[in-house]
Structure formats: structure tokens, C-alpha cells
C-alpha positions in Angstrom: -33.8 19.0 0.6 -32.3 15.4 0.3 -33.9 12.7 1.8 -31.7 11.0 4.6 -33.1 7.7 4.2 -34.7 5.6 1.4 -36.6 2.2 1.7 -35.3 -0.8 -0.3 -37.6 -4.4 -0.6 -35.9 -7.6 -1.2 -37.3 -10.9 -1.6 -35.7 -13.9 0.6 -36.3 -17.2 1.8 -38.2 -17.1 5.1 -35.6 -19.7 6.5 -32.7 -17.5 5.5 -34.2 -14.3 6.6 -34.4 -15.8 10.2 -31.1 -17.3 10.2 -29.4 -14.0 9.2 -31.2 -12.3 11.4 -30.4 -14.4 14.5 -26.7 -14.0 13.4 -27.0 -10.3 13.2 -28.9 -10.2 16.7 -26.2 -12.0 18.5 -23.6 -9.5 16.8 -25.7 -6.5 17.8 -26.7 -5.2 14.5 -30.0 -4.7 12.9 -31.0 -6.0 9.3 -30.9 -2.4 8.3 -27.5 -1.5 9.6 -26.2 -4.7 8.1 -27.3 -3.7 4.6 -26.0 -0.3 5.1 -22.7 -1.7 6.2 -22.6 -4.1 3.2 -23.4 -1.4 0.6 -20.6 0.8 2.4 -18.2 -2.1 1.9 -19.3 -2.4 -1.8 -18.4 1.0 -2.5 -15.2 1.1 -0.9 -14.2 -2.2 -2.5 -15.7 -0.9 -6.0 -17.5 -4.3 -6.0 -18.6 -7.4 -3.6 -16.3 -7.1 -0.8 -15.4 -10.8 -1.4 -15.0 -13.2 -4.2 -18.2 -15.3 -4.9 -17.0 -18.8 -5.9 -18.5 -21.8 -7.3 -16.5 -24.8 -6.5 -16.8 -28.2 -8.4 -17.1 -31.4 -6.5 -13.5 -32.5 -5.9 -12.9 -28.7 -4.4 -15.6 -28.9 -2.2 -14.6 -32.6 -0.9 -10.8 -31.3 -0.4 -12.1 -28.1 1.6 -14.2 -30.7 3.6 -11.2 -32.9 4.3 -9.2 -29.9 5.5 -12.1 -28.2 7.7 -12.6 -31.9 9.2 -8.7 -32.3 9.6 -8.9 -35.1 7.3 -6.3 -33.9 4.8 -2.8 -35.1 4.0 0.0 -33.5 5.8 3.8 -33.2 4.7 6.7 -32.2 6.3 8.4 -31.0 3.1 7.3 -29.9 -0.2 9.2 -32.8 -1.9 7.3 -35.1 0.0 3.9 -33.2 -1.3 5.3 -33.3 -5.1 6.3 -37.3 -4.7 2.7 -37.9 -3.5 1.5 -35.8 -6.6 3.7 -37.9 -8.6 5.7 -34.6 -9.7 
């Protein structure tokens, strides 16, 4: 007879675990349910359900500027190209 569940162990930083569990609790998910959902998404995507990215310092700075609404705005593509020197 096949077991219905298995136990899995993972090592996490205590702060990471607490912060994640706080978020999960706020959306009504247990850690076990979240992990099961994550595994199902791995199967559905045949890989990670997101693209892990490591960004360089310039990209990180640009992303922060956009998030903080400090990025440049252009009315036309031509204005953007002129600003880029193209």
C-alpha cells in the first residue's frame, strides 16, 4: 500500500522561516500547503515556476529607481533614443 504523505526536512535561516510563515498565515496557507503548492507548480512548469535572476548593480539601481518612481519618462520612442544617444 502506497503512503499518502511523506516527511521532508529543510534547513532555513530562522528569520526567513518566521517571515515566510507570517506571510503564509496572512493568506491562510500552512507551510505544508505552500510547499505542496510549490511542488505542484514545479511539476506543471517542468522547472521552477519563476525565473531566478541575479542582477548586476546597474540593473538593481534601475529597478529601484523605477519602483521609487524616479525613472526617466519619455513621450515618444524617439525621445528615449535621443537620451540614449542612439
